[in-house]
C-alpha angles and dihedrals in degrees: 000000000000119000113254115252090212117088091218125004088200089069091064104037096080098043114128118207123203104231093199091053092049094050093043091050091046092052092046095048102036094088097046120102110266131194116222117239137170132234128180114223130170119252094252092055092049090048091053091047091050092049093050092044091051090053089049092047095237134110113270092236088058090051090052091049092049092049091051092048092047090050092050090050090052091049092050091049091050093049 
């Protein structure tokens, strides 16, 4: 079994995501120039992302991008 890349899965299980914020951010950012990048995720993580994205009605890559941007925003606010 591969070692988890997350320090503590418990930290992420109770996160609540505002669907309206995710979709609004997606719509706002979808026309901006983006630079392709690569990230290696395990199959289970990708499956979870795809399931959540399907429920939200957005592509899973867009969901990943929004989660990253939201996380960066939180880090900047905390700094």
